[in-house]
N, C-alpha and C positions, 0 to 999 in steps of 0.2 A: 473910839469907834466912830459915830457920827449918828444923825438921824435919819429915820426910814419913812420913805414914802410909798405908795403903793399906784400902779399903773397898768392898763392894758395896752399890749403892743401888739403887731403884729411880729412872726417870730421867722428870722432867718438861718437855718441851720448849716455851719461852716464841716467841710471836710479837709481835716490834716492841716489845722489852721487855727489859730486863736489870736482875738484880738482884746489888747489889755486898754484900760482907760487911759487917755490921751495920746493913745498910738492912732497914727494917721494912715491909710494904706487903701489900696486900690484891690478889688475883688472883682472876679469874673463870676456873674449869676448864671446858669443855665437851666435849671432844672424850673420846670413849670410852677410849681407850687409857691418856691422861692421868689420866680419874677410877680407871680401875683402878691407875695408878701410887700416887694419893693413898691409896686405898685399903690398897693393900699398904704403905704408909709407916706409915700410922695402926696398923697390926697390929703393925711392928716397934716403929723405937723413935721414930716421929713425926719423923725425919729424910729428906729426899728431895732428889735432886740436881737443881738447875737450870740450863737452858743454854739460849742465845738461837739459832734458826731463823735459817737465812743469807737466805732469803727470806720474807717473810709469806705470800706467796699458799699455799704448799705444804702441803697438808691431811692428809697422811700422811707426816712426814718419815722417812728412815731415816739412817743414819751418816753420809753424804756431805752432808747439809742441814743438820745443826747443827757449830757451832763446837767444839772440843776442849775447850778451858778454860769452865767455869763455875762455881757457886757452892753449895756444902752448905746447905742451909737446915732450919729447926726449925718443924715445922707448929704454929702458935698455938691455931688455931683453924680450925674448919671448918662452914659453914652451907649447908644445902640452899636452894636459891631457886626458887620456884614454876613459872618456865620449864624446870627439870631440870637448870640448870648449879651449879656448885658455887660458894661464895664462900669462900676461905680467906685465912687471915693467915698471911703467913710471916717469917721474920727469918733473915736471910744472916748463916752463921756464918763459912766460910772458903773462899776458894779452893782450888781443884781440878781437877788435869787426868785428862781421861779415858783409861783405858789400854786396855780392851775395852768392846764394845757388844755386847749379846746382845738378840734379838728374843723376848719370851718369849710371843707370840701375845696375850694378854690387855694386856702392857704391856712398856717397855723397862727393862731392868737393865743397869747401867754398873760396871765396876770402875775405881774412883777411887782416884789419887794425891792426898791433901790435904795443903795446905802450911800449916803455923803461921808466923803472923806475927812477928817482932822488935816490941815494945811500945815502947821506948826508943830516940832518935834519936842517931844519931852527930853531931858538931859539923858538917859537911858539911851532913848533912840538916837539923838545925835551922836554919841559914843559909839553906836552901834554902825551907824550911818559912815563915819571916819573908819571903821574896821572894814564894812564893806567894800569902799573906795579903794583902800588900800590892797587890801585881796584883787578886785578888779586890775589894777592895776598891773599888779606882777602876773596876772592872769595875760593879761594883752602884751605883756613884753614876753612871756613864753609862747602864748597862740602866733603872734605875728598876724592873726586873721582879722582884727580890728583896728582900726587906723588911730593913731594918738588924737583925731578931731573928737572921735565918738568920746574919748574920756574926758576930753576939755569940756565938752556939752554935760556929759553926767555930772562932772566935779560942780556945776553950776547949780544944780537941782536941791531945793531946801526942803522939800514937801517927803517925808518918809515910805510913804507908800509910793509916790510915783518912782521913787529914786530905785526900789524893788522891782518894780513893773518894767523899766525902762532894761534895768541890767537883764532882767531873765528874759526878755526880748531879743537880746543881744547873743546870749548865750547857745549853743545847738544841743537844746533838751528837746526829749521827746514831747509830744503833747501832753499826756501823762501828767508830765513832772509839771510843763507850765499852767495847766489847770490846776495843780496842786495849789502853787504860787496866786494865784488867781482865787482860790477859793479859801484863802486864809484870810481873814478879814481882820484878824488882829494887826496892827503895823509892828508891833514888836515881834511877834509870831513871825511873821514875814519877813523880814530883816533878817533873822537868825538862820530862816530857811534858806534863803539867799546866799548867807556867810556859808552857811554847809555845802552847798551844791559849789559856789565856786572852792572851795576847797579840794572836794572831791573829782571836779575836772581839771584844777590843776594837776593834780595826784595822776589823773589819767594821761595827762598831756606830757606830765613826767615819764610815764611808762611807755608812751607811744615814743620820744624821743631817741629814750635807751634801746627802744627795739629796733627805730630805726636806724640807730647807729650800730649797732649790731649787724643787722642786714649789710648795711652799708661794708663793714667789714666781710663778712662771708660773701660779699659782691666782688668786692676786690680779689679775695682768694681763688675765686671761681673764676673772674677773668683772666686772674694771673696764670692759673690753672690752663684755662682755654686757649691762652696766648701762647703757652708753652706747647700745647698740644697739637697747637696749629703749626708752632714752628717745627715738632717732630715729624709731623705731617709731610710738610715741605721737604725736610731732610730725607723722609725714606721716599719721597717720591722722586727725588735727586737720585737714591739710591737704584731707583728700579720698582720699589713696591706701590704699585698703582694707587691702590683705594685708601691705603694705612689700614691697619687693623681694627681701630676702635670700634667699631659699630660689633664685627665679627666678634671681638673679645665681650662686649657687651652683652650682646646675645648670648654666647655662651653661659655665661653669669647667671643669667636670666635660667635656661635650661637646666644649668647643674642645680639651682635652687628648687626649681619645678621637680626635678627627678626623683626627689626622696631618696636618696640614696644612704647607705650604712653609714657611719660617721666616718670610719677609715678611709671608705673609698670617695666620699665627699671630700675628704681633706686632699686626697692622692689628685683628684681630679683638677682642685682648685692649685694646687702648687705646679700640678703640669700647665695648668692654663697661664699661670705667673711665668715658667719659663717660656712659653710661647709667646707671651707678648714681650719679652725683653730680646726674642730671639729675630735677627733680621729676617725678611721674607726669603732672600736669597738661597738661606741656609735649606741644606739638605734635609735638616732633620726637624726642620719648622714643620713641615707637612705630616712627618710621621706623629708627630706631637699633637696636630691638629686631627689627624684622623683616629687618635687614641682617645681625644677629650669626645671627640664625636659618639665613639662606639660607647663609650661609659654614659654619655647622656640618653643614647637610645635605645639601651637593654632595660627593660623592667625591672626594676626594684623591688617596687612594694605594691604594684597595681594590682590587683586581682577581680574576678569576675567573682560574683555571688551563686553558689551553686543553686540549680533547682532541686533540691532535696524534696522531690513529690514522686516517690515509688510508682504510682499509677501513672504517671505523666508520663515518667521514663521508659515504663512499659509499654504504653501505646506508643511510643514514639520507634521504638526498638520493634516492635512489630508491624508498624507501619513498613518500616521499610526493609524488613528481612523475614522471610517465611523459614519457620524451623528453627535452626541454630538453639535449641532450648539451652544446653549448658552453657553458652557463653553468655547468653541475656541474663541466667540466673545468677552468674558470677556478677554481673554489673550489677542486676538488683541487692547484691548481697552488700558488696561495697557502697554503695547508695544507702542501703539501711544502718550499715554502719557507721555512716557518714553524718546519718542524721540523729543517732543515738549520742555519738560523743563529738560533732563538728569538728574533729582533730582526727585526720589520720594519715599516715605516709600515703604518698599515692601509690598505688598498688602497680606491679608491672607485669604485664600479662603480656603473653606471647601465642599470638593466634597461626595453629602451625595448620599447614593443610595443602593441596592441591592447588592450582590457580585456578581463578575464576571461582572459586566459592563465596565471593565476598569479604574476604578478611579486611582490605582496607575502606569497602564502604560500610563493613561494621565499624569500624573506629571511629569513623565519621559521625555514623549514628549517636555513637557512645558519648560523641562529646556535643551534641544536639541536644541529647536528652539531658545530660548534665547542665545545659547551658553555659558551656565554657568554649573556648576560641580552640580553632583548631588550626593544627601545624603537621605539615609532614614533611621527612627528608627520606631521599632514596639511598640506601647504603650499599645498593648492588655496587661492585666493583670497587669500592674505597681500598685503597690498599698503603693509602700512608697515612700514620697516626696524627700527624697534623691536622688532617680533614675534619680529626673528632675535637683534639684539644686545641687548635690553633695553634700559629708560629710565633717565634719570639717576635719581639718589635722591631729587633736589630735587622732582621732580614728584609730585602727590598719586596714589596707587595704582601707583607703580612697580613694575616687576616686573621681575627676569631674563628675557631673549629667551627664545624656545621652546628652542634648544640645550641652555642650562643648566637649564631645567625637565626636558627631557630626561635630561638627565644624572644628576639628582637621582632621578626615576624608576627610572633603570637601577640606581642604588647601587654601580655599578663603573665604572672609568676606562677598562674595553675592553669594553664592550657592543657589539653590532651595532645600528648605529642607523640606523631606516628613515627615509628623507627623502621621502614619500609624495606624487607627484603635483607633482614640481619644475616641470614645464612650465607647470602652472596659476598661479604666483606673477604676480601684475602689479604694476604700478610707479604711482604718483599724485605727488601734490605731495607726501604723507608722506616720499618718498625710494624709492629701489629696492633691496628686499629683496634681489633675485638679485644685488647688486653685496656685499651685506652677506655673502651666502652663499661668495662668492670665499676670504673667510678662512679661513671655516671648511672648506671643502674645498680648500685648497691645504696639500699633505703640507707645502712648506717652511715655513709660516706655522704651521698650527694648534697648533703646539706650545704657543705663547702666545697662544690666541685671548682678545681682550680684549670682554668682555660690559660697557657702559655702567654696569650695576648692580651688577657684583662688582668692577668696577674694578681688581682681581688677575689678570693673565694667569692661563689656566687652560689646561691640556695638553691635547689633543683627538686628541693624534697616536697613540694606541692603541685608537682606537674605529677599528671598521670600519665605513665610511658606505656605505648602498647608497640608491641613489635609484632612482624608478620614474617614465618618462613614459608618455605616450599619443602624443607628438608631438614629436621631436627638434627640428623645425624652432622652436619655440617655445621652446627654450632658448637664450639669448642666449650668443654665440660663447666669450667669456672665461671662462666657467662652464663650457662644452662641453668648453674646452680643458684641462679640470682634472679631467675624469673618464674612464675606459674605459666607453665604450658597448658593450654587450651588447643585441644584439636578437632580441628572442623574435618570432619573425615570424606565430605564430598556429598552431594545429593542422591537420593534414592531416588528411582523411576516417578514414583508418585509426588515427591517435593518437588522433583524438576517440572513437573506438569503441573501442580500449583502454584509455581513461581511464573513460568510460563504465561498463564491465564490471569495471574494477578497482578504481575510486575512487567515482565520483559514484553507482553503483546500489546496491552494498554500504552504502555510507553512509544513504541515504535510507531503503534496505529497513528498515536498524535504527532510524533517526529516527521512521520512521512504525508502529513496531512490529510488522512483519512479520519474517518467516523466509525463507529460501532455499526452505525445503519449500512455505511460502505463494502464492511469487509466483515466476516463472519468465519472464526475457524473453527470447528468442533473439534470436541475433548480428542475422540479418537486419532484425528487428523496431528492433532499437538503429540498425541503418545508416540506417533511411527515417526514423528521427526525425532524423537526423543532415542527411539532405537535404533532407527536405519540410517540416519541424517548426522549422528553425531555421536560421538565416543570420547566422554570427558569426566572428571568427577564434578568440576565447576558446571556454570551455565552460559560463557561465552561465548561458546559455539551455536547454544541453541538462541541467543539472542542473535547471533548472525544470521542464522537462517530463518528467525523471525521477520529481521530487517527484509530478508530477501523476498519472503513471501509478500511484506508490503510493498515493496517496491515491483514488482509482478502484478498485482492489485492495480497499485495506482496507472501501471502501463496500461492495464485491463480498461480501466474506469476510462481515465484522460482520451484513450484511442476510441471511445464511444462503444465499444463493442456490449459493454456491461454497466449496468447502472450500480449492482453489486454482486460483490464477490462473495460464494461461501464456499469453504474448503473443507473438504472432507477426506477421509484416508484413501478415498479413489482417485480425487482427484489432486491429491499434492505431489503426485509424481510429473503432473502436467507442469507446475510450476518448478519445482526442486529438480526433477531429472530423476534419472534411476538411483533407488538407495545406494549407499558411500560404504555402506558398513552391514555385517551380519553379526549374529552371537551365535555360540554357541546353542544346538537344540538339544533335548534329550531323544538319546538313543530309539527307535520304532519300535525294536526288539533286543530279546538279550545277547549279548555279545559274549563269544569265547575270546581272551586276550586282550581284551579292552574294556579301561574302568572309565569313569568320567569325573575328574577332579574339578576342584572350586579354587578357582587364581583369584589372587587379590593385585589390580593392576589401578595405577594412578587415574584410570578414568572409571575408579569403581571397582566392580570385580567381574568376572567371567567363567565360563567351563571351558575345562580342556580335555580333550581327550588322551588317554595315553594308552598307545598301542604295543602289543609285544609279540615279535614273531618267533617261530623257532625253526631251524632247520639244521639237518644232520652236519654236525661239524667236529671240530676238537675243544670246543668251549669258551670260545671268543666272546665277548659282551659288547657290544656295540650301541653308543646312546648319540641319537642327532635331534635336530630339532633348536640348534642355539640356544643349548642349555648352560647355565652360569655352574660355578664348581661347585656350589651347595647343593644342587638338585643331582648333579651328577654324581657327589658322594651319597645322595639319599638312596641313590638306585644301588649304588654297592654295598652299602646298608641292608637295604631290602634283600639283596642276592645272598648277601653271606648269611643273613636270618634264615631262608629257604635251604641254605644248604645244611646251616646247622638242626632245623627241624624237618628235614624232607622225608624221613620214616612216618614219623605223625600225622606228615600231610598226603601220604600215601604217590610219592613223587620216588622217581629211580634214584637212588644214592649217586648215581654217575653221572646225573642229568648234565652235569655242565662238564664233563669231560668228552658226550656224543652229541652235544649241541651247538650250534651256534644263535647265539640271543642276541636279538635287535631291539632295543627298547627306543620307541620314536612319539616324538611330542607333537603332533602338527602345527601350522604355521611357523616354520621353519625360520621366518625373517625375523620373529619378534622375539627379543632377547627375555628367556625366563629363568628365574632363578629364586631360589626361597627354600626351606626345608619341609613346606607343608603338603608336598606331593608323596612323601614317603609311603604313607598310607596305601596311596593311589596304585604306586607302581608294584608295590609287594603284591595288591590284589590282583593287579593287570597280570602280573609272573606268573601267580598260583593259577591263577584262570588258564593261560596259555598251558602250564606244565600238566593241570590237574583233567583238560579240558570238560569242566563246570563252566558254565556261563555266568555271567556278571549282569545282575537283575539291572534292568534299562531305566526304573525312576530311581535308583539309588545315586547321589552325588557324595563325595567325600572327602574329607582335608584332615591332617595330622601328620605331626613330623613320628618318627619310627626310630627305635633304638635296636641294636643287637639283640637284645631280649625280646623284641615283640613290642616292646612298651609303648602308648601312644601319646606325646608330649603336645603342650599346647601349642594355639597358633594366633598370629593375630586378623584383623580383618574379618572376623565372624560375620559382620553385620553386611559388609558388601557383598562377600560370598553366598549369603543368604540369598540378597536381592537378584544375583545373577543365578542361582539356580531355582529359585521362582519364576524366573521370566523364562529360564530353558526349560519350564513345564518338567522339572524335578522335585518329585513330592518327600522323598526319604532324605536325611543328612544325616550323614555319620562324620561325629565332632569329637575332638579330645573331650573327655570328662572334665577337665579342670577350666573348659571354655564355657563351663555353664552360666559361669556370672555374667557373662555377655550377651545372654540371650535375652535381657530387658532392655537392649540398644535396639532391638529390630522391631521395625512397626510393626503395629498390631496387625495391618490388612495383610502384611506378608506372613506373620506368625501363625496364623491360624488356619493356613492352606499347607503348612509343611511340619513335616514328624521329624522331630529332632532326635538323634539317638546318639547317645553320650558314650563313648566307649573309652577303657584304657590299655586292650591290649588287642594284637593282631587278632586274636582266635575270635573276639567279639565282631571282629570286623568282619570276618569271613563268614561268621555266621549268616549276618545279616545283608552281605554283598552277594554272597553265591547264592546259584540254585542248586537243589539237589543237597544229597549229604556227602 
């Protein structure tokens, strides 16, 4: 080892640098404390202690941030540089171990134990030195970064410690390793450590070389490929393929990988892409394949949105967007509830049926919003070609996938709410029957592998929630109807229309016309008057148009400066909308002979119908007028036959049909009327005319009649009751079998009406005719 002496010296911490004894090197010193330490050293014996910092980043190190072993160095030269730093030339003298560390504000001072090294080597150390030199020589040959002169200089060194230090300084080691060499005081151990480091470095260099060769090889291959590709591009350019397709094909590869398709589809896409790659751009099939691959990557295969399975949230949204429509909302919430329990349910297939303007399409949009799903709508009105649904085969010019796949592409997820609008307006002709193609789309058992002629691969539609709309269920083919759940939206009652106008339509129109509540007020009775006299519809489109008209007129009044605020009442509504456009049947003011009030179901809700009968001496001719359909004419014939068979019981001359001409008329001759439910009304009017007994003014009636006088059930009782209520009728005679429909009638209407269920015409006459 050697002997030890102790000294007190100023300390210079080094960053990312280590000085061995016997090394001469330039340092740049800039930190205040370091500069002060240098100046202190210059005053003393030009000696300073150099120690390396553990972390380069620390600007103001203390005792814990520096190593405890360093080098005593002599300052040979000092030079102040223009930027304020000092360049020093130091020469390492000997190793030292820090005993105490003192912060003297201006600089650090350390007490050091210095180590004197032995110069001559033992036999074992000489052997180690030879070994080290040999290894170093081999290292230089592999590395080629160290010159042969260095080797010559190192070979001449006879001191074992110095040899280890010098070689260590030439190797590309991390500071930690160099510090380890510095801290190894034993010469034998130090030489052994250097041997280990050298053999390690040689191995790393060997690996580096191998990797280098491998990289070179692959570089050569890549360059060769690049060269060939460039040639190919040049050839393609000559052939008229301007850009070459390389970048495009690369793009497609990425898209295919990102689309997350089923394995079979992915294989197909890759195969078609390979065909496309080999095909010259001038070939007609090239663009066909390109379009096909593009479609495969654009249709969603696995991306789906998370359902918002919160019933209360969904209910809130449905109520926000729509007033009434209880049954539909209930059905959607049931679906949600099941979804919440099972987490897996094939999408239901709902069909919203009802007249125009009742909010079928907007309801579907609300359903999508309440579920948090994407919404996509396609209109099937006038679709008469099967390929519109199923797509064309790819061999045709201009082939495309069908509307369903197009809709899915637009939806971008595999579980959207998919609205098929106007499913009853699909037609069929020589191009096939599109409604038959819809069977596969809408069958929950089959639609998990829907086949589109263009896409060819099976496509899964089972997670889609299909909603259809139809005005007329009768026009939907039976097999198709069998697959859907039909929810009838019958149209709105007056009370509902009033609410819808107040809560939705008017505020929306006020906003769209740049008005505010302060500028325009429409009273409730005014809205009711609009509903009754200015619109006749089941939905609310006409009502919305009238609200828009009111807003327009109000805007003109306000802008022209006539008034600052417009208040619309049932008295002033005519100034804005003109004279009423419609009237509705009102109850008679007194009991009539030969006239009965029937209740009719129209697309615009319901209405009352007067049925009049007049008798004149003649030969028994029966005349029916008022634009009646076949069914209604047959009802009149049936009533007539019933009365003939029962003439005695009814105290009517048995030969009335031979001595009188009978004329039955239903007013409003321009409006087509049909249906069986006027049967009992016609019979009552006829009997009234033949017996001279008046019909009660407050009674309205509806029901089909048979030849035996039985009363059969009818449809649309809710709408008929509403119209009767509006007309001022208080008693409604209805078939007994329709009692189940009474619960559909709004409470506000039901409480003002007396319903009389009947099963035979005798009961009808008892209630409807005055006197015995």
